[in-house]
C-alpha positions as a Markdown table, in Angstrom:
| # | Residue | x | y | z |
|---|---|---|---|---|
| 1 | Met | 12.1 | -12.0 | 1.8 |
| 2 | Lys | 14.0 | -13.7 | -0.9 |
| 3 | Thr | 17.3 | -15.3 | -1.8 |
| 4 | His | 19.2 | -16.8 | -4.3 |
| 5 | Lys | 22.1 | -18.1 | -4.9 |
| 6 | Ser | 24.5 | -17.0 | -7.2 |
| 7 | Gly | 26.1 | -18.7 | -9.5 |
| 8 | Glu | 29.9 | -18.3 | -9.3 |
| 9 | Thr | 30.4 | -18.3 | -5.5 |
| 10 | Gly | 27.3 | -20.5 | -4.7 |
| 11 | Glu | 26.8 | -17.9 | -1.8 |
| 12 | Glu | 23.2 | -16.7 | -0.8 |
| 13 | Lys | 21.9 | -13.2 | -1.5 |
| 14 | His | 19.1 | -11.4 | -0.5 |
| 15 | Ile | 16.9 | -9.3 | -2.4 |
| 16 | Leu | 14.6 | -6.7 | -0.6 |
| 17 | Arg | 11.4 | -6.5 | -1.8 |
| 18 | Val | 11.6 | -1.8 | -2.1 |
| 19 | Ala | 8.4 | -0.1 | -1.9 |
| 20 | Ala | 8.6 | 3.6 | -2.6 |
| 21 | Tyr | 6.1 | 6.4 | -0.6 |
| 22 | Cys | 5.4 | 10.0 | -2.1 |
| 23 | Arg | 3.7 | 13.0 | -1.2 |
| 24 | Val | 2.4 | 15.0 | -2.8 |
| 25 | Ser | 0.4 | 19.0 | -2.4 |
| 26 | Ala | -2.8 | 18.6 | -3.8 |
| 27 | Asp | -2.4 | 21.4 | -6.0 |
| 28 | Asp | 0.4 | 19.7 | -8.2 |
| 29 | Tyr | -1.7 | 16.4 | -8.0 |
| 30 | Asn | -5.2 | 18.2 | -9.5 |
| 31 | Gln | -2.7 | 20.1 | -11.9 |
| 32 | Gly | -2.1 | 16.7 | -13.6 |
| 33 | Gly | -0.2 | 14.7 | -11.9 |
| 34 | Ala | 3.1 | 15.1 | -13.8 |
| 35 | Ser | 5.3 | 15.3 | -11.0 |
| 36 | Val | 3.7 | 13.1 | -9.5 |
| 37 | Asn | 4.3 | 10.8 | -12.0 |
| 38 | Leu | 8.4 | 12.1 | -12.2 |
| 39 | Val | 8.7 | 11.2 | -8.7 |
| 40 | Ala | 7.3 | 7.8 | -8.8 |
| 41 | Met | 8.7 | 6.4 | -12.2 |
| 42 | Ser | 12.4 | 8.3 | -10.7 |
| 43 | Tyr | 11.9 | 6.0 | -7.5 |
| 44 | Lys | 10.9 | 3.2 | -9.7 |
| 45 | Asn | 14.4 | 3.5 | -11.5 |
| 46 | Arg | 16.2 | 4.1 | -8.4 |
| 47 | Ile | 14.9 | 0.5 | -6.7 |
| 48 | Asn | 15.3 | -1.7 | -10.3 |
| 49 | Ala | 18.6 | -0.1 | -10.6 |
| 50 | Asn | 19.6 | -1.5 | -7.2 |
| 51 | Gln | 20.5 | -5.7 | -8.4 |
| 52 | Asn | 19.6 | -6.4 | -4.3 |
| 53 | Trp | 15.9 | -4.9 | -4.8 |
| 54 | Lys | 12.9 | -5.4 | -6.2 |
| 55 | Tyr | 10.3 | -3.2 | -7.2 |
| 56 | Ala | 7.0 | -3.9 | -4.8 |
| 57 | Gly | 5.1 | -0.7 | -6.1 |
| 58 | Thr | 5.2 | 3.2 | -5.4 |
| 59 | Tyr | 2.0 | 4.9 | -2.8 |
| 60 | Val | 0.9 | 8.1 | -2.9 |
| 61 | Asp | -1.0 | 10.4 | -1.0 |
| 62 | Glu | -1.9 | 14.0 | -1.8 |
| 63 | Ile | -1.4 | 16.5 | 0.9 |
| 64 | Tyr | -4.1 | 18.9 | 1.8 |
| 65 | Leu | -2.9 | 21.4 | 4.6 |
| 66 | Gly | -3.8 | 21.1 | 7.8 |
| 67 | Ile | -4.5 | 17.0 | 7.0 |
| 68 | Asp | -3.7 | 14.7 | 10.2 |
| 69 | Ser | -1.4 | 12.0 | 9.1 |
| 70 | Gly | -3.8 | 9.2 | 10.1 |
| 71 | Gln | -5.3 | 10.4 | 6.9 |
| 72 | Tyr | -2.5 | 9.6 | 4.9 |
| 73 | Leu | -4.7 | 6.2 | 3.4 |
| 74 | Ser | -1.7 | 5.1 | 1.1 |
| 75 | Phe | 0.9 | 5.6 | 3.8 |
| 76 | Gln | -1.5 | 3.0 | 5.9 |
| 77 | Lys | -1.3 | 0.7 | 3.2 |
| 78 | Leu | 2.0 | 0.6 | 2.6 |
| 79 | Met | 2.5 | -0.1 | 6.6 |
| 80 | Glu | -0.3 | -2.9 | 6.6 |
| 81 | Asp | 1.7 | -4.4 | 3.3 |
| 82 | Ala | 4.8 | -4.5 | 5.1 |
| 83 | Leu | 3.6 | -6.1 | 7.8 |
| 84 | Asn | 1.9 | -8.7 | 5.9 |
| 85 | Gly | 5.2 | -9.5 | 4.4 |
| 86 | Lys | 5.1 | -8.2 | 1.0 |
| 87 | Val | 7.5 | -5.1 | 1.8 |
| 88 | Asp | 11.3 | -5.5 | 3.0 |
| 89 | Leu | 12.3 | -2.1 | 2.9 |
| 90 | Ile | 10.8 | 1.7 | 2.5 |
| 91 | Phe | 11.9 | 4.2 | 0.0 |
| 92 | Ile | 11.1 | 7.8 | 1.2 |
| 93 | Lys | 12.2 | 11.5 | 0.4 |
| 94 | Thr | 13.4 | 12.8 | 3.8 |
| 95 | Ala | 12.5 | 11.3 | 7.5 |
| 96 | Lys | 9.9 | 14.2 | 8.1 |
| 97 | Tyr | 7.4 | 11.7 | 6.5 |
| 98 | Leu | 7.5 | 10.2 | 9.8 |
| 99 | Lys | 7.3 | 12.5 | 11.8 |
| 100 | Gly | 3.8 | 11.9 | 13.7 |
| 101 | Cys | 4.3 | 7.9 | 12.6 |
| 102 | Ile | 5.9 | 6.6 | 15.6 |
| 103 | Glu | 3.4 | 3.8 | 16.3 |
| 104 | Trp | 4.3 | 2.4 | 12.8 |
| 105 | Val | 7.8 | 3.1 | 13.0 |
| 106 | Glu | 7.6 | 0.8 | 15.9 |
| 107 | Lys | 5.8 | -1.7 | 14.6 |
| 108 | Leu | 8.2 | -2.2 | 11.7 |
| 109 | Gln | 11.2 | -2.4 | 14.5 |
| 110 | Asn | 9.7 | -5.3 | 15.8 |
| 111 | His | 8.4 | -7.0 | 12.8 |
| 112 | Asp | 10.1 | -10.3 | 12.6 |
| 113 | Pro | 12.2 | -9.7 | 10.0 |
| 114 | Pro | 12.6 | -5.9 | 11.1 |
| 115 | Ile | 11.3 | -3.9 | 8.0 |
| 116 | Gly | 13.8 | -1.3 | 6.7 |
| 117 | Ile | 13.3 | 2.6 | 6.0 |
| 118 | Tyr | 15.7 | 4.0 | 3.3 |
| 119 | Cys | 14.9 | 8.1 | 3.8 |
| 120 | Glu | 16.7 | 9.8 | 0.2 |
| 121 | Leu | 17.8 | 13.0 | 1.4 |
| 122 | Asp | 18.8 | 12.1 | 4.9 |
| 123 | Asp | 21.2 | 9.8 | 2.9 |
| 124 | Phe | 20.5 | 7.1 | 5.5 |
| 125 | Asp | 18.6 | 4.1 | 6.1 |
| 126 | Tyr | 16.6 | 2.7 | 9.1 |
| 127 | Phe | 17.0 | -1.0 | 8.9 |
| 128 | Ile | 17.1 | -1.8 | 12.9 |
| 129 | Ser | 18.3 | -5.5 | 13.0 |
| 130 | Ser | 17.5 | -7.1 | 16.0 |
């Protein structure tokens, strides 16, 4: 996590590296990906609008009917990047994305420092501190 000192007060601010995670149906993706690009741009803009956040990328998975959560390759890459110190906070649409991913959530919670998850629709974050 990067820190910098405020010029006026001299206090340190923590800048969180925030990555967005999106899921889109394969039908939407195959029809030109416009909705994916709009969602990704929206998330990037929201992240960049927060002075305490630094954009760390967008990870996108296509959803197929009946796919197992273990096959979400971008989600797995995001989790690996977070656990390797590249991401401090994960920005997702809803906590439903975490269903079936308890082992990953536990790894994020137990990481030092813990990695947070912000759920847009649920309007809360899972920023677990030890």
